N, C-alpha and C positions, 0 to 999 in steps of 0.2 A: 503493500499499499504505500510506504513512505517513498520507495523508489519510483513508483508511478506519479506519485505526487510532486517529486522534485523533477522528474522529466517533463512533466507538464509544465511547470514554473518556467523552468529552462528554455522550453519552446515558446513560450509567451515573450520571455524576454529578447529572444531571437527574432521575433515578429514584429517588436516595436520599432515604428520608424525612426524615433528617436533617438535610439542607440545607434543606428547605421549613420544618421544625420550628423552625431557628434563625433563619432569615429573618422568620418570623411574629413570634418573641421580639424580635428588633431592630426590628421595625415598631411593635410594641406599647411597647416601649421609647421609641423615639423619639416617639411620640404623647402617652405619659403624660410625657414631659420637657417637650415645648411645653405640653401642657395645664396642668402644674404651673406653668410660667412665666408663663401666661396668668392663671391664678388668682391668683398672687402679686401681680401688678400691678394687678389687678382690687380686691382686698382682702384685707388680712392677716388671721389671727386674732389674739385677743388675746396679747399676749407676743412677738409676732413682728414685726419691724422691717425695713425694707428701706431702705437709704440712699437719698438723692435721685439720687446717680450712678446706682444700679441702676435706680431708677425710669425714668430717663431712658434706660438702654442695653438693658433687657430688651425693650421693644416693637419696638426695632430688630432683634432675635435672633428674634421670633415673627411678624415680618411681612415681605413680600417688599419688597425683594430681597434684605434679610439673612439672613433664613431660609434661603435656599438655601445660602448658604455655611455657615452653621451647622450645617445638616443633614448636609454633608460632612464638618465637622469631627467630628461625631458619629458619623459612619461608620468614622472612623479608628479608633474605640474598638471595633469589631468583630473587632479582632485575636485576641480570646479567641476567639470563635465560630470563626473561621476555623481556629486551632490545633487545636481540637477536631475540627474536620470533616476536616482535612488527616491528622492522626494516626491518627483512627479508618479513615478509606476506604484510607489508603497500607499500613497495618500489616494490615488484616483480610483483604487479598487474599493475604497469605501464609497464613493460614488457609484460605482459601477456594481455594488452590491456582490463584489465577487466572494468576498468574505463571508457573507451570509450565505451564499449557494454552497459553500464548501460545509460550514457548519451545519447547514440544515440535512446535508448528506451524511452527517454523522461523523465527520473528520474532526479529532481533537484539536483545539486551540493550540496547543504546544506543537504538537505535530505539524500543523498549517504553517505556523510562525517559523519553526525551524527550517521548513523547507524552502519558505520565501527568502528567509536571510540567506541560505547557502547558496540559492540560486544567483544571488547578487556577485558571487565570486566568478561568475561566467563573464559579465559586463567588465570586471576589473582586469580579467586576463586578455579580453580582446583589446581593451585600450592600451595595455602596456605593450601587446603583440604588435598593434597597429603603430606606434610610434617606433617600435624596434624595426619593423619591418621597412617603414617609410624610410627612416633615418639610414639603416643599412643599405636600401636600394640606392638611394641617391649619393651616398659617400661612396659606393663601389664604382661609379661613375667618375667621381672627383678622384677618387684611388689610382684609377687608370690614367686620368689625365695628369695627375702630379707624379706619380711614382711610376706610372708605365705598366702597371698589374696590380693583381691581388695576389697577396702571400698571405695564404690561408694557415699557413704553419705558425703565424705570429698570432693568430685568435687561439685564445684558452677558451673553447667551448664550455669546457665544465664550468669554468669560473663565470662564463657568459649565462650558463644556464641559472648558477645560484643568484646572480645579480638580478636576473629576471624575477626569481620567486621572491627575493629582498624587496625589489620596487613593489610588485603587487601586494606584498604582505604590508607595507608602510601604510598603504591606503585603506587599510580596514578600519582604522580609528573615525576617518571623515565619512566612511560608509556607515558605521554603527551609530555616530551622532545623528546624521540625517534620517535614518531609520528610525530612531527613538523619537524624534521629533515629529516625523510624519505619523507615527503611531500614537502619539501623545495629544497631537492638535487634529489629526485627521486632515490636514490641510497641506498640499502641496506648496503653496506659497511660503506657509509660517516654517515648514521643515527647509525648504531651499534657503529663504532668507534668513533663518537662525543660523544655520550651518555656515552659510556664506559669511555671515557678521562675525562669526565666531573665528573663521580662518583668516577673514581680512583684517579684522580688528584687534580681537583679544590676541591672536598669535603674531601677526604682522608688527604691531606696534608694542605689545607688552613682553613677547618672549624675550627678545634680544635685550630689552632694559631691565627685566628680571633676573636674567642671568648674572649680570652685573652687580646685584645686590648680594652683600652677606648675609649669611645664617640661612634659616630656612626656606625664605623666599627664593634664594637664588637657588636653591635644590629642588625646590618645587618645580622650578621653570624648566629644569631637565627632563621632567616628566610630561610635558605638553606634547602632543603628537608631532608637532613641527620640528621639535628637537630630537624626539626619538626617531624620527625619519632620518633626520641628518645623521644620527650616530649609527645607523645601519648603511646608509648609503655612503658616507664619508669614511667609516672607520672599519669596513667589513674585514680588510686583512691586515689592519696595523698591528703589530705587537702590542700588548698590553703596557709594557713599559714606556711605550711612547705616546699613548694615547693622552694622558694628563698634560704631558708637555705640548703636543700638536693641537689638541682640540680640548682645553679645559673647562668648558662649558657644557662638554656632552657627555652621555654615558656610555659605558663600554657595549659592545655588540650585543652580548647575552643579555645582560640587564635590559637593554633597550627593547631587544625582542620579545622578552617575557612581559614587560610593561605593555607593550603594545597589545599582547595576548589577553592581560588584564582589562585594559582599556575595552576590547572588543567584548568579551565575556560579560563584563559588568554592564555595559550598555545593552547588550542584547537581553541580558537577565531583568533590567527593568523594563524593556520594551515588551517582553514577555509577561511580566507580572501586570502590566497595565493592559495588555491585550486581554488577558483572561478577565479581567474585572469589566471590561467594556461591554455596553448594551447594544446589541445588534437587533433588538425587536423592531425598532422603529423604522 
């Protein structure tokens, strides 16, 4: 029963036009980003200057194998697209009375919401895959142009696979926050607006400031999703002895990964608690 329910939820997500529109927008953005960097190192317009350091660094970002890791870092920025998708599809099913239909058929609320939440992993994987594919494809062309070919031996596919998993994993807290707001408010606007405001205001404006404060406030800031994301993406293979010296405001990878799991599980548990107490008779 649960397997069929999960399969249906995945199929529903794949049929949503919003998902594919967002995926196309992400792919176009990644390609324009890489194309802009390529044009920048080929020649700049009057009045625009690029430092020698950037001139040396940019080719590494837009050619293999460095471009693959750069594509995944860009994919981490797809959290806004995921916030919009999760908020829209989760809250809209209240208006469409989809939840009521499942519950009337005897599906337990816990099973229904678990399947709904797990199915959101598919859009996450599609977003990250799309960004990596787009960046890898256009950078392959640039690699041939700049270096004369592709050297596949330089690509650590094992490392790339782990980077892919880590990138997708770091997006879970934002999905969980939006999911919770959608369940609590039954409103797509409230869910999308609330999580976007949190990501743009609370994190962007406060996270870096709080890290500079002494005592517990500085420690708390390390556990915000944006800093946990940076911990995993920036320090995944850094020796522990060098972590505090290089990134003094971030956690080590394993505590960061555990903290993301706690964020996700706690937020989903609250969502489930609210969902099990909601009235669907109206």
